[in-house]
C-alpha positions in Angstrom: 0.0 -0.1 0.1 1.2 3.4 -0.9 2.1 5.5 2.1 0.0 8.6 2.7 1.1 11.9 4.1 -2.0 13.6 5.7 -1.8 16.1 8.6 -5.1 16.8 10.3 -5.4 19.4 13.1 -8.5 19.0 15.3 -9.6 22.0 17.4 -12.6 23.3 19.3 -13.8 24.5 22.7 -12.7 22.3 25.6 -15.2 19.4 26.1 -16.8 19.4 22.7 -15.3 16.0 21.8 -12.3 16.9 19.7 -10.3 14.1 21.4 -13.1 11.6 20.6 -12.9 12.5 17.0 -9.1 12.4 17.0 -9.0 8.9 18.5 -11.5 7.5 16.0 -9.6 8.8 12.9 -6.4 7.5 14.4 -7.8 4.0 14.6 -9.5 4.2 11.1 -6.2 5.2 9.5 -4.4 2.6 11.4 -6.9 0.0 10.4 -6.3 1.0 6.7 -2.6 0.0 7.1 -1.3 3.5 7.5 1.5 4.8 9.8 -0.3 6.9 12.3 1.2 9.5 14.7 -1.3 10.8 17.3 -0.1 14.1 18.6 -1.6 15.2 22.0 -1.0 19.0 21.8 -3.7 20.0 24.3 -2.4 20.9 27.8 -5.3 18.9 29.2 -3.8 15.7 27.8 -6.2 12.8 27.5 -5.8 11.5 23.9 -3.9 8.4 25.2 -6.8 7.5 27.4 -9.3 8.1 24.6 -7.2 5.8 22.4 -7.4 3.2 25.2 -3.7 3.0 25.9 -3.0 0.9 29.0 -2.4 3.1 32.1 1.1 1.6 32.6 2.1 2.4 29.1 0.9 6.1 29.5 2.7 6.3 32.8 6.0 5.7 31.0 5.3 8.6 28.5 6.6 12.0 29.6 5.4 15.1 27.8 8.2 16.6 25.7 7.9 20.0 27.6 8.8 18.1 30.8 11.7 16.2 29.3 14.4 18.4 31.0 17.4 16.5 29.8 16.3 16.6 26.3 15.3 20.2 26.4 18.7 21.3 27.7 20.5 19.0 25.3 18.7 20.3 22.1 18.4 24.0 23.1 21.4 24.5 25.1 19.6 26.2 27.9 18.1 25.0 31.2 14.3 24.5 31.0 12.3 27.2 32.7 14.7 29.9 31.9 13.5 33.2 30.2 16.0 35.4 28.5 18.8 32.8 28.3 20.7 32.3 25.0 19.5 29.0 23.4 19.2 27.4 20.0 16.3 28.6 17.9 16.7 25.6 15.6 17.0 22.6 17.9 17.1 19.1 16.4 13.8 17.4 16.6 13.8 14.8 13.9 14.1 11.9 16.1 11.6 12.8 18.8 8.5 11.4 17.0 10.1 8.0 16.7 11.8 7.9 20.1 9.7 9.8 22.6 6.5 7.9 22.0 4.4 5.1 23.1 2.8 2.6 20.7 -0.3 0.6 21.0 -2.4 -1.2 18.3 -0.4 0.4 15.4 -0.7 4.0 16.7 2.2 6.0 18.1 1.4 8.6 20.7 3.3 11.8 21.3 2.6 14.0 24.1 3.7 17.6 23.5 2.9 19.2 26.9 2.6 22.8 27.5 4.7 25.8 28.5 3.7 27.0 31.9 5.9 29.9 32.5 5.8 33.4 30.9 2.5 32.9 29.1 1.5 30.9 26.1 3.6 32.9 23.9 6.8 33.0 25.9 10.3 33.1 24.3 11.8 30.2 26.1 13.6 26.9 25.3 10.4 24.8 25.8 8.3 26.9 23.5 11.1 27.0 20.8 11.4 23.1 20.9 7.6 22.5 20.8 7.3 24.9 17.8 10.1 23.3 16.0 8.7 19.8 16.7 5.3 20.8 15.4 6.9 22.2 12.2 8.8 19.0 11.7 5.7 16.8 12.1 3.5 18.8 9.8 6.0 19.9 7.1 8.6 17.0 6.9 7.3 13.7 8.0 5.6 11.1 5.7 2.7 9.7 7.7 -0.9 10.2 9.0 -0.5 12.7 11.8 -3.7 13.6 13.9 -3.1 16.6 15.9 -5.4 17.0 19.0 -5.0 20.8 19.6 -6.1 23.5 22.0 -9.0 25.7 20.8 -7.4 28.2 18.3 -4.4 28.1 16.1 -1.9 29.8 18.3 0.6 26.9 18.0 1.0 27.5 14.3 3.1 29.9 12.3 2.0 30.8 8.8 4.0 28.2 7.1 3.1 25.4 9.4 -0.6 26.2 9.3 -0.5 26.2 5.5 1.1 22.8 5.7 -1.8 21.1 7.5 -3.9 19.4 5.1 -7.1 20.0 7.0 -8.3 21.9 10.0 -11.4 20.4 11.8 -13.3 22.3 14.3 -15.6 20.2 16.6 -18.7 22.0 17.4 -21.4 21.2 19.9 -24.9 22.8 20.3 -24.0 26.0 22.3 -23.1 29.6 21.7 -19.6 29.5 23.2 -18.7 26.5 21.0 -20.0 28.2 18.0 -18.1 31.3 18.8 -14.9 29.4 19.2 -15.5 27.9 15.7 -15.9 31.4 14.4 -12.7 32.5 15.9 -10.8 29.5 14.6 -12.2 30.0 11.1 -11.1 33.7 11.2 -7.6 32.7 12.3 -7.2 30.1 9.7 -8.2 32.7 7.2 -5.8 35.2 8.5 -3.0 32.6 8.1 -4.0 31.7 4.5 -5.5 28.3 5.4 -8.3 27.2 3.1 -9.3 23.8 4.2 -11.2 24.3 7.4 -14.2 22.1 8.2 -16.6 21.4 11.1 -17.9 18.2 12.7 -20.9 18.6 14.8 -21.0 16.6 18.2 -23.5 15.8 20.9 -26.6 16.4 18.6 -29.9 15.8 20.0 -32.9 14.6 17.7 -34.0 17.5 15.5 -31.2 19.8 16.1 -28.8 19.2 13.3 -30.6 21.2 10.5 -30.6 24.4 12.8 -26.9 23.9 14.0 -25.7 23.6 10.5 -27.6 26.7 9.5 -25.9 28.5 12.3 -22.4 27.4 11.4 -22.9 28.0 7.6 -19.4 29.7 7.7 -17.8 26.3 7.6 -18.6 23.1 5.5 -19.7 20.3 7.8 -18.1 16.9 7.4 -20.4 15.0 9.6 -22.0 14.7 13.0 -22.3 12.6 16.1 -25.3 12.2 18.3 -25.3 12.7 22.0 -24.8 9.4 23.4 -24.1 8.2 27.1 -21.8 5.6 25.7 -19.2 8.3 25.1 -19.4 9.3 28.8 -18.9 5.6 29.9 -15.8 5.3 27.6 -14.3 8.3 29.2 -15.1 7.2 32.8 -13.7 3.7 32.3 -10.7 4.7 30.0 -12.0 2.7 27.1 -11.7 3.6 23.5 -14.9 4.4 21.6 -13.7 2.6 18.5 -14.3 -0.7 20.3 -17.6 0.3 22.1 -19.8 2.0 19.5 -20.4 0.8 16.0 -22.5 3.7 15.1 -19.8 6.2 16.0 -17.2 4.3 14.0 -19.5 4.2 11.0 -20.0 8.0 11.2 -16.3 8.6 11.7 -15.7 6.4 8.6 -17.9 8.7 6.6 -16.0 11.7 7.9 -12.7 10.1 6.9 -14.0 9.3 3.4 -14.9 12.9 2.9 -11.5 14.0 4.2 -9.7 11.6 1.9 -11.9 12.8 -1.0 -11.4 16.5 -0.3 -7.5 15.9 0.0 -7.3 13.6 -3.1 
């Protein structure tokens, strides 16, 4: 099978289900025989749990932003320092193959977050994470599913344009829709054209109205509100094994993505 190189960034307000969508797409691409890198770039990191990685395996996986030895080795500066001299172009090419856990054909990389100096701080950790994200999006030949924070603050213009598709997960609710509007505007400002929505937690009769409200983004598909998702989260199970209906809808979304990116 010919290797694909597809980079999908999934965003949305916290709690809307972007991690659920990320995990389902990871399993579908892995099931299709593709090399899959799942990138947990949300500070509230739970993609590994959504993928059903065993707790003992996740316990061995340290977020890159907390790998102090690695950070010092690659940037030349002590982690946590601001204003120090450090490398602006650290080596990162080996990180997605080395600092990962693998389960059922999916490699998981935890980016972690920078907690000092604000989200835009000029510090070794921030520089390394940005360089790593650039490398994953622009240089690696694989399927990369990026579970992001709401917004596109992680991306420079070149990296943002290198992502094949931005998907904003939207739930019925004003704040979620406002987040989707903000992401769409940021993407437009960065010159990104392929931005889509997936609607989640839809109750009977809501879909047409929601799609009308978010008419500023093409909708790839939708998931219903279903308690099975809550159970999967509570018990640390992956939804791919628990819900045939969710998998079937995710398959439709994947098919649309593949068609749009053909």
